[in-house]
C-alpha positions in Angstrom: 64.7 76.6 113.3 67.2 78.8 111.5 67.5 79.2 107.8 70.6 79.8 105.7 69.3 82.9 103.9 72.7 83.6 102.4 72.8 80.3 100.4 71.0 79.1 97.2 67.4 77.9 97.6 68.3 74.2 97.3 70.9 74.5 100.0 68.6 76.6 102.3 65.9 74.0 101.9 68.4 71.2 102.8 69.5 73.2 105.8 65.9 73.6 107.1 65.2 69.9 106.7 68.5 68.3 107.5 71.0 70.5 109.3 70.1 69.2 112.8 70.0 65.6 111.6 73.3 64.2 113.0 73.5 61.5 110.4 73.0 63.6 107.4 76.1 65.7 106.5 74.8 67.0 103.2 74.8 70.7 104.2 78.1 70.5 106.0 79.8 69.1 103.0 78.3 72.0 101.0 79.6 74.5 103.5 83.0 72.9 103.4 83.0 73.3 99.6 82.1 77.0 100.1 84.8 77.5 102.7 87.4 76.0 100.5 86.6 78.5 97.8 86.6 75.7 95.2 83.2 76.6 93.8 82.1 79.7 95.7 80.0 81.1 92.9 79.4 78.0 90.8 75.9 77.0 89.9 74.0 75.0 92.6 74.1 71.9 90.5 77.9 71.9 90.6 77.9 71.8 94.4 75.3 69.1 94.4 77.2 67.0 91.8 80.4 67.3 93.8 78.6 66.2 97.0 76.8 63.3 95.3 80.0 62.1 93.7 81.7 62.0 97.1 78.9 60.0 98.6 79.1 57.4 95.8 82.7 56.5 96.7 83.4 52.9 97.8 83.8 52.9 101.6 84.0 49.1 102.3 87.6 49.2 103.4 87.3 52.6 105.3 84.2 51.6 107.2 85.9 48.5 108.5 88.6 50.7 110.1 86.1 53.1 111.5 84.1 50.3 113.1 87.3 49.1 114.9 86.9 52.4 116.9 83.1 52.0 117.4 81.3 48.9 116.1 78.0 50.7 116.5 78.8 53.2 113.6 76.0 52.7 111.1 76.1 55.6 108.7 79.0 57.2 106.9 79.6 60.5 105.0 82.6 61.5 102.8 83.8 65.0 103.5 86.7 65.3 101.1 89.0 63.4 98.7 92.2 64.7 97.2 94.5 62.9 94.8 98.2 62.8 95.6 100.3 60.4 93.5 99.1 57.9 90.8 96.1 56.0 92.1 96.6 57.2 95.7 94.4 59.7 97.4 93.6 61.1 100.9 90.0 60.8 102.1 88.1 62.2 105.1 85.1 60.1 106.2 82.8 60.6 109.2 81.0 57.7 110.8 77.8 58.1 113.0 76.4 56.0 115.8 72.7 56.7 115.3 71.9 55.5 118.8 74.0 58.2 120.4 73.4 62.0 120.3 76.2 64.1 118.8 79.0 64.4 119.4 79.3 61.2 121.3 78.5 59.0 118.3 80.6 60.8 115.7 84.1 59.7 114.5 86.2 61.3 111.7 88.9 59.3 109.9 91.7 60.5 107.6 93.0 57.8 105.3 95.4 57.3 102.4 93.6 55.1 100.0 94.4 53.3 96.8 92.5 52.4 93.6 88.9 52.8 92.6 87.7 50.8 95.6 89.5 53.1 98.0 91.5 50.3 99.8 93.0 51.7 103.0 96.7 52.0 102.5 97.5 54.1 105.6 95.4 55.3 108.5 96.5 58.8 109.3 94.0 59.5 112.1 90.7 58.4 113.6 89.4 60.9 116.1 86.2 62.1 117.7 84.4 64.6 115.4 83.2 67.7 117.2 79.7 68.9 116.4 80.9 72.3 115.4 83.1 71.3 112.4 84.0 68.9 109.6 87.4 68.3 108.1 88.5 70.0 104.8 91.7 68.9 103.1 94.4 71.2 101.8 97.8 70.8 100.1 97.7 67.0 100.0 101.0 65.4 98.9 102.7 62.0 99.4 104.5 63.3 102.5 102.0 65.6 104.2 98.4 66.8 104.2 96.6 69.6 106.1 93.0 69.1 107.4 91.1 72.2 108.5 88.1 72.1 110.8 85.4 74.2 109.1 82.1 74.7 110.9 78.7 76.2 110.0 78.8 79.5 108.1 82.4 78.7 107.0 83.9 79.4 110.5 87.4 78.1 110.9 88.1 75.9 114.0 91.7 74.8 113.7 94.1 72.7 111.6 95.6 69.3 111.8 98.8 68.6 109.8 99.8 65.0 109.1 103.3 64.0 108.3 103.7 60.6 106.7 105.6 58.8 103.9 103.8 57.2 101.0 106.7 54.8 100.2 108.0 53.7 103.6 104.6 53.9 105.3 106.2 55.1 108.5 103.9 55.9 111.4 102.2 59.3 110.7 102.6 62.2 113.1 99.9 64.8 113.8 100.3 68.4 114.7 97.3 70.5 115.9 97.4 74.2 115.7 95.7 77.4 114.5 96.7 79.4 111.4 99.0 82.4 111.8 96.9 85.4 110.9 98.7 88.6 109.9 97.5 91.9 111.4 100.2 94.4 110.5 103.4 94.7 108.5 106.5 96.8 109.2 109.0 97.2 106.3 112.5 98.1 107.3 115.9 98.7 105.6 117.2 95.2 106.4 114.1 93.2 106.9 110.3 93.1 106.6 108.3 91.9 109.6 104.7 90.7 109.9 102.9 90.7 113.2 99.9 88.6 114.0 98.4 85.9 116.1 97.1 82.4 116.0 93.3 82.4 115.5 91.4 81.5 118.6 88.6 78.9 118.7 86.3 78.1 121.6 85.3 74.7 120.3 88.6 73.1 119.2 91.3 72.4 121.7 94.9 72.6 120.4 98.4 72.4 121.7 99.5 75.6 123.5 101.3 78.0 121.1 102.4 81.6 121.4 99.5 83.9 120.9 101.5 86.7 119.3 104.0 86.1 116.5 106.5 88.0 114.5 107.4 86.5 111.1 110.5 88.1 109.6 112.3 87.9 106.2 115.9 89.1 106.1 116.7 91.0 103.0 120.4 90.0 103.0 119.7 86.3 102.3 115.9 86.1 101.9 115.6 83.7 104.9 112.5 83.6 107.1 112.3 83.1 110.9 109.5 83.4 113.5 109.4 84.2 117.1 107.0 85.0 119.9 106.4 88.7 120.5 104.4 90.7 123.1 100.9 91.4 121.8 101.5 95.2 122.4 104.0 95.2 119.5 101.3 95.1 116.9 98.2 96.3 118.6 96.6 99.3 117.0 96.1 102.4 119.0 92.5 103.6 119.5 93.3 107.2 118.4 96.1 108.3 116.2 98.2 111.3 117.3 97.9 112.6 113.7 94.4 113.6 114.5 95.8 116.7 116.4 97.2 118.1 113.1 93.8 118.3 111.5 92.1 121.8 111.9 89.2 121.8 114.4 86.6 123.1 111.9 87.4 120.1 109.6 87.0 117.6 112.5 83.7 119.2 113.6 82.3 118.9 110.1 82.9 115.2 109.9 82.2 114.2 113.5 80.3 111.0 113.6 76.7 110.8 114.7 77.7 109.5 118.1 80.0 112.4 118.7 83.2 110.5 118.1 85.9 111.3 115.5 87.0 108.9 112.7 90.5 107.7 112.7 93.1 110.1 111.2 93.9 107.6 108.5 90.4 108.2 107.1 91.0 112.0 106.7 93.3 112.9 103.8 94.8 116.3 103.1 94.1 116.7 99.4 95.3 120.3 99.0 96.7 123.0 101.3 93.2 124.0 102.4 91.1 120.9 101.3 90.5 117.7 103.1 88.8 114.4 102.2 87.0 112.1 104.6 86.0 108.6 103.4 82.8 107.6 105.1 82.6 103.8 105.1 78.8 103.6 105.5 76.8 101.7 108.2 76.2 97.9 108.6 73.0 96.4 107.4 72.0 95.3 110.9 71.9 98.9 112.2 70.1 100.8 109.5 71.8 101.5 106.2 74.0 104.7 106.1 75.4 105.9 102.8 79.1 105.6 102.1 81.0 108.3 100.2 83.5 111.1 100.2 83.3 114.3 102.2 85.2 117.2 100.7 85.9 119.7 103.5 87.8 123.0 103.4 89.8 124.4 106.3 86.8 126.5 107.5 84.6 123.4 107.9 82.4 123.8 104.8 81.7 120.2 103.7 80.1 118.6 100.6 79.1 114.9 100.7 79.4 112.8 97.5 77.7 109.4 98.0 79.3 106.5 96.1 77.1 105.2 93.3 75.0 102.1 93.9 74.7 99.5 91.1 71.4 99.1 89.4 69.4 96.0 89.2 70.1 95.8 85.4 73.9 95.9 86.1 73.5 93.2 88.8 71.6 91.0 86.4 74.1 91.4 83.6 77.3 90.9 85.6 76.2 88.5 88.3 72.8 86.9 87.8 73.4 86.0 84.1 76.7 84.4 84.9 75.4 82.4 87.8 77.6 84.3 90.3 74.8 84.9 92.7 75.5 84.0 96.3 71.9 83.3 97.2 68.6 82.8 95.4 66.5 84.5 94.2 68.9 87.3 94.7 68.4 90.8 96.1 65.5 93.0 95.4 66.4 96.4 93.8 66.4 98.1 97.2 68.7 95.3 98.5 71.6 96.4 96.4 74.3 98.2 98.4 77.7 99.8 97.8 80.4 101.2 100.1 83.9 102.4 99.7 86.3 99.7 100.9 90.1 99.9 101.0 91.4 103.0 99.2 94.5 105.2 98.3 94.9 108.8 97.2 97.3 109.7 94.4 97.0 113.5 94.7 94.3 113.8 92.1 92.0 110.8 92.5 90.9 108.6 95.3 91.2 105.0 94.1 89.2 102.3 95.9 87.7 98.9 95.8 84.1 98.8 96.9 82.5 96.7 99.7 79.1 95.1 100.0 77.5 92.6 102.3 76.5 89.5 100.3 73.8 87.7 102.3 70.4 88.0 104.0 68.8 89.7 101.0 71.6 92.2 100.4 74.2 92.2 97.7 76.2 94.4 95.3 78.6 94.3 92.3 82.3 94.6 92.8 84.3 97.4 91.1 87.5 99.3 90.8 86.4 102.8 91.6 87.8 106.3 91.7 86.7 109.8 92.8 88.2 112.7 90.9 88.9 115.6 93.2 88.6 118.3 90.6 85.4 117.2 88.9 83.9 115.7 92.1 82.8 112.7 90.0 83.0 108.9 90.5 84.1 106.4 87.9 83.1 102.8 88.6 84.8 100.1 86.6 82.6 97.0 86.9 85.0 94.3 85.6 84.0 90.7 85.3 87.1 89.7 87.3 85.9 91.6 90.4 82.1 91.7 89.9 81.3 89.0 92.6 83.9 90.3 95.1 84.4 93.1 97.6 87.9 94.5 98.4 89.8 93.7 101.6 93.1 95.5 100.9 94.5 97.8 98.3 97.9 99.0 97.1 98.5 101.8 94.6 101.6 100.8 92.8 103.0 103.0 90.0 100.4 102.5 87.3 98.8 99.4 88.8 96.4 98.7 91.6 96.6 95.5 93.7 93.3 94.5 95.4 92.7 91.7 97.8 89.3 90.1 96.8 86.9 88.9 99.5 83.3 88.0 100.0 81.4 88.7 103.2 78.3 86.5 103.5 76.4 85.7 106.7 79.3 84.1 108.5 83.1 84.0 107.9 84.6 86.2 105.2 86.5 84.3 102.6 89.3 85.3 100.2 88.9 85.3 96.4 92.4 85.9 95.2 94.3 89.1 94.3 93.4 91.4 91.4 96.0 93.5 89.6 94.4 96.4 87.7 96.4 98.3 85.0 95.3 101.9 85.3 96.3 102.8 81.8 95.0 99.9 79.7 92.1 98.9 82.1 93.1 95.2 81.9 93.0 93.0 85.0 94.7 89.8 86.1 93.9 87.5 89.1 96.6 85.8 91.2 95.9 82.6 93.2 96.1 84.0 96.8 93.6 81.7 98.4 93.1 83.4 101.8 91.6 86.6 103.1 94.1 89.4 102.4 94.6 91.9 105.2 97.4 94.1 103.8 99.6 94.4 100.6 103.2 95.7 100.6 105.8 96.1 97.9 109.5 95.9 98.5 111.5 96.2 95.3 110.2 93.6 92.8 108.5 91.6 95.5 104.9 92.0 96.7 103.8 90.6 100.1 100.2 89.7 100.8 99.6 89.4 104.6 96.6 87.1 105.0 94.5 85.2 107.5 96.8 82.3 106.9 100.4 83.5 106.7 102.1 85.6 103.9 102.0 85.1 100.2 105.1 86.3 98.4 105.0 87.3 94.7 108.3 87.8 92.9 107.4 89.9 89.8 110.8 89.3 88.1 110.3 85.5 88.3 106.5 85.5 88.1 106.5 83.1 91.1 104.2 82.9 94.1 104.9 81.2 97.4 102.9 80.7 100.6 104.8 81.3 103.8 103.2 80.3 107.1 104.1 79.5 110.7 103.4 76.0 112.2 104.6 73.9 115.2 107.5 71.6 114.3 109.6 68.9 115.9 112.4 71.3 116.5 110.3 73.8 118.6 107.0 75.5 118.8 107.5 77.7 115.7 108.5 76.5 112.3 108.4 78.5 109.0 106.9 76.4 106.1 107.0 77.6 102.5 104.9 76.1 99.8 105.2 77.1 96.1 102.0 78.0 94.3 101.5 77.1 90.7 101.0 80.1 88.5 98.9 79.8 85.3 
């Protein structure tokens, strides 16, 4: 039987005892909370209190509706509840037929409920619940709600969007699809284009949608549109032609252990006869290899400068003492890791966000780092705002650094917002970009964050943030939907 070594002790114990019990959804609810990012590094008792509060909800009216589908349902679990307007809320409840093995005996219901007793006001859906996933609600309003299928280890399995009307109670409509995941971005003089695909899933069947998408914003009027594109448009090449411009002695000095060459984007020309190669380090499963910077001259003479690894004292001060530990009892001193993540070179310093695996006994401390070319020294800025996070994307932006925050546990990576670091004052501010950030692009006063779930658009002049994504719609297979994000 497997164990969830990347989770706190009380969750791991629950997984060992209950994960394969089809009528006990304790661990899955915890994993849904983790996947939602609502309490990713909160103390274990907060997760437990949230789950226990959900299970105390009055389900008399809801269970009556679920039993209309299957009278044999005998045990029920609340996955999620989100308030919408006044005393109205949306709830997800799963019912189990204990006489049937999963998934035959599992049904999931999505309901609009009213009052403290959760009287069913509208039934949005009652459908078979796959064994892989549970439903997690997002963006609940009086007119629509999204429900994501989230499985073990936080793996995403698909989305269901429900359109309804709280006042007229018209019959709801359901659209099933996958999120539009941005891979690359191409700025242009009259538009900015994002290329990506709908996430695939082997366990959730969805309506057929184009696999490769281009999402475009016209600069003339700010309007968005989406269309299907051949996948070759945004596929990355295996070897950049820029590699041919790098002197052979430099390439030979940094050739990888298996004889292959790193990508040209990892080799930076720092001065006329000086090159930098950023070594990302090796994965924990294959033997740990140090990450750092190679400084190589045109004759091939190389010096390796390993990136500093945080000490146990630093980890205890910035993560353990604040409760921001992804698993208990936490890593041993030799389990602390550090690698150079996304980076940019300003001509004098290599700026980067670090990366560390945060599970299975390994961990680290997030930082804004720099490597000075002249002194050959690192400076690591272990800020509280980034301490629990790795970096997924970085933009060097005239006095500021924008960093996509992420965590990589055993399972799916999850986003933790965007950090803006002021290089002069050393101050930091976080922005509520709630998905994994793949790339960051500035165009004028607007910043675009390409994520695993569409594009977030930040207007610096207005201090406004919007979430733009692609979904199926009644007018065709592709519809651009924009949601405004509240800024604090």
